[in-house]
N, C-alpha and C positions, 0 to 999 in steps of 0.2 A: 084434735080434743080442744074442749073449751077449758080455759082455766077453771082453778076452783071458784066455781059460781061468782065471777067478779060482780057479776051485777047485783047480787044478792047481797055480798060482803058491803060494795059500795052503798046499797039502798037501805041496809038493815044494820050494817055495822057488826062488822066479825065480832069484836069485843060480846055484844049482845048475845049471840052463838054461845060463846064458851062460856058466860055465866049462867044460860039457861039450862035449868035441872034436865031439859029435855034435848040436851046438846047430842048425844047417843042416836035419837030418833032422829034428828034432825039429818045430820052427817047419812044417817044408813039413807035415807030418803035420796038425798042428792048422788050418794054412789051408785043407788039404785040405775042411775043414769048410763048406759054403756059409754056415754061422748066425755064424761069428767073422770078425769084423772085423778086416781089416791096420790100422784107427786107432783101436782101442777105446782108452780109458784106465784107466790102473791103475797104482797105486789112483785109485779115485774122485776125481774134482775137484783130481788133482794135473796133470792134462793131458799125461802121461807115455804116449806111445802105443810100442807096439815098435819104433818106429823110433827114436824117442828112446833106446831101452836099448840098443840094438844100437850105435847111433853113440856112446854117451859109453861102451860098452866096447871100442870099437873092432873089431867084428866085422864087417867089409868083407862076408865072406860072407853074411851073415845081412841085412846093409843092403841088400845086391843081391839077394838074394832077396826080401825087404819091395817092394824098388822093383820088381819085375817083377810084383807082383799088381794086380789089376784096381780103380780103384778107390782105392790109397793116395795119401796125401794127405801130402807133404815140408813143407808150408807149417804147419801146427797147432802151435800154441805151448804149450807146458805152462805150469805155474803161474805161472813165474818170466819168463814171456815169450821162452822161447830156443825156436827151431826145433831140427830134429835135427842141422841143420849148426852153429848154434851149440854144442851140446853133443859134437860129434865130438873125438876125443881127438886122431887120427889124420889125416894129408895123405890117405891112400889112401882113408878113409870120406870126407871132406869132396868129394873127387875124384868119389867115384861118385856122391853125390848131386849135385852141379854137373851131371855127365853125365847124369843121368836127363832133363833137359831139351834136353840138346843133340840137335839134328838129326843122326839117322843120316848117314856118308857112305856114299853108294852106290858 
């Protein structure tokens, strides 16, 4: 698997993606490629996943999009031993991450 579009990140700057109002659409397009893992780490060795980045930027829309991906792992830790929930800056992001493990009410 390729890492999280490292060429795009290096060429365009990941910060620009997170501040873009269309970040969810961009992430959806990237994840449509079956060779891109939603758990990929960038930069290498950092332990930072797309879910960490979205949570730390307070992007609940992108967090929810990532949590819907097959195989997403919200328990991964970054180089500082922090999970995506630990780096979340907003309560709605923490709730979304916690809610990913709650059984749906019928």
